[in-house]
N, C-alpha and C positions, 0 to 999 in steps of 0.2 A: 416540715420536720416532725418526727414522731413526738407525741405527748406534749405538744405545744398547748399552753393554756391550762394545764393541770395544776400548776403552782397557783395561778390566779384563782382557780376554783377552791383550792385549799384555803386561801386567804378569805374568800367570801364565806366559806363555811364557818370559819372562826368568828368572823364579824357577825354573822347571823346568830350564832350561839350566844355570843356576849350580849347582843341586842335583846335577844329573848330573855336572857337572865336579868337584864336591867328592867325590862317590862314586868317580869314576874316579881321582882323586888318591890317595885312601885305598887303593883296590884295587890300584893300580899300585905303591905303596910296599910293600904287604904282599907282593905277588907277586915284587918285585925282590929285596929283602933284608929279613930280619927286623930287622936293626939300623935300617935306614931307617924301617921301620914303628914301631919302638920310639921313635925320635926324633920321628916324626910324631905319636905318641901324646900327647906333651907339648904339641904344637901343635893337637891336635884341638879342644879347647874354645875356644881363641882363634879358630880358623877357623870353627867353628860360630857363635860369637858375631858375627863379622864378617858371615857369611852372614845371620844373623838381622837385623842392622842393615840389610843390603841389602834384605831382604824388606820390612821396614817402610818404607824409603825408596821402593822400587818401588811399593808399594800407595799410598803418599801421592802420589808423582809422577803416577801414572796415574789419579788420582781424576777423576771425570767427573760433576760435579753437573748436574742438569737446570736449564737457564736459565729465569728468569722473563721470558719474551719480552714486551716491551711492545707494546701495541696502538696504533694510530694510523696515519694515512696518510702515505706518502712518507718514512718514517724509514729511516735507515741505522744499523745496529748495529755495535758493535765485533766483529770476527770472532775476537778473541783476548783472553785475560786477560793483563794486564800493565800497563806504564807507557808512556803516550804521551811520546815524546821528540822527535818531529819533526812539525810541521804546516807545510807549505810548498807551493810550486808547482814542478812538475817536468814532464818530458816522458816519456811512455811510448808508444812507437810500435807495439808489437806488437799490442796490443788496443785501447787507448784512442785510438790514432791521432794522438797529438800532445800538446799542452799539457793538463795536468790538475792537480788538487790531490791532495796526498799526506798521509796520516796514517800514521805509522810507530809500531809498538808493540813494545817490547822485552819479551821473556819471560825471566825468570830461572828458575833450576832449581826455585824454590819456587812458581812459578805453575802453574795448570792449563794443560795443553798440548794440549787438544782445541780445535779451531777450529770456528766456526759460520758459517753463511751470514748475511751482513749484511743481505740483502734476499731477498724471494721472487723467484726468477729461474730462467732456464735457463742451464746451463753451455754457453756458445757458443765457448769457447776454452780449451785446456788444453795447457800446454807445460812439460816438465821440462828444465832446463838444468843439466848437470854443472858443477862448479866446485870452488873451494877451501872450506876450513872455517875462515875467519878468525873472530875474536871477534865475535859478533853485537851486542855493545855498540857497535861502530863503525857509525855511521849509513849509511855507504856500502858496507856489506858485501854488499848486493844486487847490486852491480856485479861482484863477484868470486866469491861463494859459490854453492854448489849451491842451486837454488831451483825452485819450481813456481809458474807464473803461471796463475791461474784467472780467466777472463773471464766475467762474468755479464751476460746480457741481462735487465734488470729487468722484472718484471711490474707494478711500481708504483714510480715512474711509468713507464708503458710507453714503451719506446723508449730509455730511458737505459741507459748502460753503466757497470759498476763492475768494477775489477780487484782481485784479492786475490793478493798474492805471499807465498808461504811460503818462508822463508829458513833454511837450515841454519846452525849456528854452530860454535864451537870444540868444544863438547861434543855438541851436537845433530847427529848425522850420519845421521839417517834421517828422511825426510819420508814419511808414509804417507797419501796422499790416499784419500778414500772416495767421491769423485765423479769422473766422467769426462765428456768432451764429449757433450752431448745430454741429460744428466741434468737433472731438475727438482728444485730445493730450495725449501723454504719458509723464511721468515725464522726464524732461530734454529736450523735443522737442523744437526746435526753434519756437517762436511765433510772433516775431516782430523785427523791427529795428528802432532805433531813431537816426537821424543823428545829430551828435555833442553833446555837453554837455547837460545833462538832469537829470531827476529824475524818479524813479519808486517806487510806494508805494504798499505794500501788506497788505490786510485787512484779519484778521483771527478771527474765533469765540473766545469768551472769554475763553473757556476751553482749547484753544491751549497753549502748554507750550513753551514759547519763549526761544530759545537757542543761541541768539546773543545779542549784546549790542552796544550802540553808540561807535563809534571809530573802530569797527571791519571792516576789509576788507573782502568782500565776492566775490565769483565767481558764475556767473550765471549757473544754472544747476548742481552745485557741492556742494556748502556750505549749510549745514543744518541750517536753521534759526528757525525752530519750529518743534514740534512733537505733536501728539495726543496720550495720554496714553490709 
């Protein structure tokens, strides 16, 4: 499956940077003053323990299980792991071209943060919008927060369009897309990573039959959230 292992590499980069920072702190204290190093000596094990906890958290946060992608025609899968907290009708003019249905999924810091293609499709639209970093628990955070909108031209049913908006949050301040305009993705393929808590919205044509509701827990690349009859 495409992009397998990229989340683990992101975790290893963070771990390496924090390890380098810890070494620089120790080396700087030793070079500056012996007394400072002596004081830091008493803090060494607490610092190492905190770094160890960070390593465990980073490896847990960046976990990336292979999805059990369901088979069947005309299905739309959840692009993200998390909790559905909004199912409504809205307007999305940049790609969907007007009225559409929306399924919004909140990702806590404990959820998997790799996103998956909800359908087999070609990436027909890609736009990054800078913005704020408001708490992603707010359902209207997409209006203000940094986000990336990915527009998909479906292979099944052919001719339909689905939008996926990746939204940064208060803690999540980095969206890492793994697809660009013109790329082709299969249903369940990995398409992006959002670091720490965030939100993902799915925009569907009005005729799509929604198969989820607020309060449902969904798994990216596995849970069916809509279908086309």
